[in-house]
N, C-alpha and C positions, 0 to 999 in steps of 0.2 A: 686339402689341408688336414682332413680327418685322419688320413693314413699316417701323416707325420705326427699328429697328436698322439695317436695310439702307439706308434713306434717309440716315442719318447717315454710315454707312461709305462710301457712294458719294461723299459730299462730302469727307470726311476721316476716315481710319480712326481708330477709338477702341479702346482696349484693353478686354479683357473685364472687368477690375476696374473700369474707368470705367463701363462699361455696368451693372455690378451695383450701383453706387451711384446711377446715373442712373435706372434703371428704376422704382424705388419712388416717385419724385416724380410719376409720371404715373398718372392714373386714367382709366378709360373713361367718356365722357360722350356724351350725345345732345342734339341741338338739333332741335326741330320746325320745320317750315317757318314762317318769319316771326319766329322768336325771334332774339334778339341774342346774339352772343358778346362784343361790346364796344359800348358806347354812348358817344357824345360827352358830354363833361362829367364823366366818371368817370375816376379814375386806374386804369390797367390793372395788374393783379396777376398775371395768368395768360397763358399762351400755349398753343397747341395744335398738334396734327398731325392734319389732316383725313384720315380713313381712307375716308370715303364721303360723297357729297353735294356741294353747291355753296353757297358763301358769297360774298356780294358785300361789298366794302369801298366805302363811299361817304361823301361829305360832304353836309351839309345847310346851305343858305344861311339867312340870317335870315328870308327870306320863305317858307321851306319847300321850295324847289327842291332836288332831290337830284341829285348828280353822281357817277356810278359811277366809281371809281378803278381797281378791280381785281376779278377773279374768282378765287376759290380753288377748286380742284377736288381730287379724290382725291390723296393723297400730297404735300400741301403744308403748310408751316408757316403758322399764322395767329396774329394777335395785334396789338395796338396797340403796335408796337415803339417808336415815338417816346415814347409815354407810359410804357412799361415802363422805358426808359432814363432819361428825364428825371424821372419821377415827377410829371409835370404832368398835368392832365386831358386826356383824349384829344379830338382834334378829329374823329376818324373813327368811323364806325359799321361794324360787321361783322354782317351779317344773313344767316340761312340762307334760301336761295331754294328749297331742298328739305329734306327730313329729312336730318340729318347725324349721322354717328358720328365721334368724334374721341378722341384721347388728349390730356388737358389736364394741364399742369404748372404749379407755382408758380414764377414767375420768380426770386424771391429764393432759393428753395431751389437753383435751378440755379446762380445766380451765386455762392452760398456755396461751391460745389464747385470753382470755377475755380483757386484758388491751389494746390490739391493735384493738379490733373489738367491738365497742359499740353495733352494731346490734346483735351480738352473745350474749352479756351480756343481752340485752333487751329480746331476745328470751328465754334465760334460766330463767330470772325473770318471764316472762309470763307463762312458763311451771310450775314453782314453785307455782305461784299464783293459777293456775288451779288445781294443785295437792292439795293444801290447801283447796280450795273450795270443791272439790270432797270428800276429807277426812271428812270435817265437815258435809257435806250432809249425808254421810254414817253413821256417828256417831249419828246424829239426827234421822235417820231412825231406827237404832237399838234400840234407847232408847224410842222414842215416837210412833212408828207405830207398829201395831200388825203384826203377821206373814203373814196374807193374803195380807196385803198392801205391805209388804216388798217383797213378792213373785211376786206381780203384777209389782212392780218397777223392780225387777230382769228380768222379762220377757220382759219388754220394753227396758231395757238397754242391754240385751244379748239375742236378739230374737231367735237365733238358737242354743244356747248353750245346752239346755236341750236334744237335740238329739245327742250331741257329748260327754258329760261328765257324769259320774255316778251321780245318784240322791243324794247319801250321801254327795257328795261335795257341791251340791246346798243347801242341808239342813244345813250343817255346815256354809256355807256363810250366810244363813238366821238366824242362831242362834237357830235352832230348830232340833228336831230329824228327822230321815228319816220317821218314822211313822207319825209324825205330817205333814210332807210335803205330804205324800201320802194322808192323810185325806183332806188337802187343795186342792190338785189336783182333788180328787174324787168329792169334793163339787163343784168345778169350772166346772167340766164336766156335772154335773147335772143341773147347773144353766142355 
């Protein structure tokens, strides 16, 4: 719980009394490799804070093709935020790529506390703002940058992930084929 407390305070300080009412809504949970935190077609009710492991967020087309949207690593918030907010079925999946440990909370329990805790409301606003900035940055990268530049950004943002997850997941995240990723990696080794 200490990591979550520090994570929150680094974004926007919360009062001790706010933390005391917030802490009980979280419970320690594990996901085994391959298990889902969120599945498409279901309305999200919970969110989490990943304390260890790797989770991928991905979409699945009607023909079964998967498109990786994001990777979550240690000390990151996870959840189907659009579904949590809209209370509509999620269009995204979040699946453990490794065994994961996390703190999981009920979203409604969190929202019910906002009226009485402005510091909590400010924290959630700042988390939402950062999520929006990150999403826009990612969209710009996909549209305006070539695959080599996207791969370089991936390496900076996820420095050790290549040693942990399969290359085809990275290729999907970059919007390229595994063969194209192999060529980029080979070219980089020669440079």
